[in-house]
C-alpha positions in Angstrom: 103.0 116.9 105.7 106.2 118.9 106.1 105.0 119.7 109.6 105.2 116.0 110.5 109.0 116.0 110.1 109.2 118.3 113.2 107.4 115.9 115.4 108.9 113.3 117.7 109.1 109.8 116.2 106.2 108.4 118.3 104.0 111.4 117.5 104.9 111.2 113.8 103.8 107.5 113.7 100.6 108.4 115.5 99.8 111.2 113.1 100.7 109.0 110.1 98.3 106.3 111.4 95.6 108.9 111.5 96.2 109.9 107.9 96.1 106.3 106.8 92.9 105.7 108.8 91.2 108.7 107.1 92.1 107.2 103.7 90.7 103.8 104.8 87.5 105.4 105.8 87.2 107.1 102.4 87.8 103.8 100.7 85.1 102.1 102.7 82.6 104.9 102.3 82.9 105.7 98.6 82.8 103.5 95.5 83.7 106.5 93.3 87.3 107.6 93.2 88.7 104.5 94.8 91.6 104.5 92.4 92.7 107.9 93.7 92.3 106.8 97.4 94.3 103.6 96.8 97.0 105.6 95.0 97.0 108.1 97.9 97.4 105.3 100.5 100.2 103.6 98.6 101.9 107.0 98.3 101.5 107.7 102.0 103.1 104.4 102.9 106.0 105.2 100.5 106.3 108.7 101.9 106.1 107.3 105.5 109.1 105.2 104.6 111.0 108.1 103.1 110.3 110.2 106.2 111.4 107.4 108.5 108.0 106.9 110.0 108.3 103.3 109.0 111.3 101.1 108.4 111.6 99.4 105.0 110.3 96.2 106.5 107.2 97.9 108.0 106.5 99.6 104.7 106.7 96.3 102.9 104.4 94.6 105.4 101.9 97.5 105.3 101.8 97.6 101.5 101.4 93.8 101.2 98.7 93.8 103.8 96.8 96.7 102.2 96.9 95.1 98.7 95.8 91.7 100.2 92.9 93.4 101.9 91.8 94.9 98.6 91.9 91.5 97.0 89.9 89.9 99.8 87.4 92.8 99.6 86.9 92.2 95.9 88.0 95.6 94.7 91.5 94.9 93.6 90.4 94.4 90.0 88.7 97.8 90.1 92.0 99.5 91.1 94.5 97.1 89.5 96.1 99.9 87.5 97.7 101.4 90.6 98.5 98.3 92.5 102.0 96.8 92.7 102.2 93.3 91.3 102.3 90.2 93.6 105.9 89.8 92.5 106.8 93.3 93.6 105.1 92.9 97.0 106.7 89.5 97.7 110.1 90.7 96.5 109.9 93.7 98.8 109.0 91.6 101.8 111.6 88.9 101.2 114.3 91.6 100.6 113.7 92.9 104.2 114.1 89.5 106.0 117.0 90.3 108.3 118.6 86.8 108.2 119.5 84.3 105.4 117.4 81.1 105.4 120.3 78.9 106.4 120.7 80.9 109.6 117.1 80.4 110.8 117.2 79.0 114.3 114.9 76.6 116.0 112.6 77.8 118.7 114.5 75.8 121.3 117.7 77.5 120.4 116.0 80.9 120.5 115.0 80.3 124.1 118.7 80.7 125.0 119.3 83.8 122.8 119.2 87.5 123.4 116.2 89.7 122.6 117.8 90.9 119.4 117.9 87.4 117.9 114.3 86.8 118.9 113.2 90.1 117.4 115.0 89.2 114.2 113.2 85.9 114.0 109.9 87.6 114.7 110.5 90.2 112.0 111.3 87.4 109.5 108.1 85.6 110.3 106.0 88.8 109.9 107.6 89.4 106.5 107.0 85.8 105.3 103.4 86.0 106.4 102.9 89.3 104.6 104.4 87.8 101.4 102.4 84.6 101.6 99.2 86.6 101.1 100.2 87.0 97.5 101.4 83.5 96.7 98.5 82.6 94.3 99.3 85.7 92.1 103.0 85.2 91.7 104.4 85.1 88.2 108.1 84.6 88.7 108.8 80.9 89.4 112.2 81.6 91.2 110.4 84.1 93.5 107.7 81.6 94.2 110.4 79.0 95.0 112.1 81.4 97.4 108.8 82.1 99.1 108.1 78.4 99.4 111.5 78.0 101.1 110.8 80.7 103.6 107.3 79.3 104.2 108.8 75.9 105.0 111.0 77.6 107.5 108.2 79.6 109.2 107.5 77.0 111.9 111.0 77.5 113.1 110.5 81.3 113.5 108.9 82.9 116.5 
């Protein structure tokens, strides 16, 4: 993995994606040792963040999507000991939303804005959608309320 640090950013992202795909293949192909493969994938996402392969927002979305996929596939209970909680996943996603809720703009206003404002709005929407996959498993009522607030604002995001 240390060799990856010497690569250009696009090449590093490509190589990291290959590593994650190899882990996904092992997860699909083997019932035994799933806990270890899940742990490895979560560690690779964290390491990818630390090595700046992914931004914090991308790492939060990837982690939330991966855990949601495990729940949909019916294997989350089998590997629950290594999974972050729904609260941790949602908190990580909401923490990376680049704008406060009161600054969310309407789509009509966004038509007149620069590309940066549009990207910010899009990133917020992606993070909200990643967090929403874990709504049913939330334990913290304040966190659930915060996610509901963002969910209600989602139609205003691009």
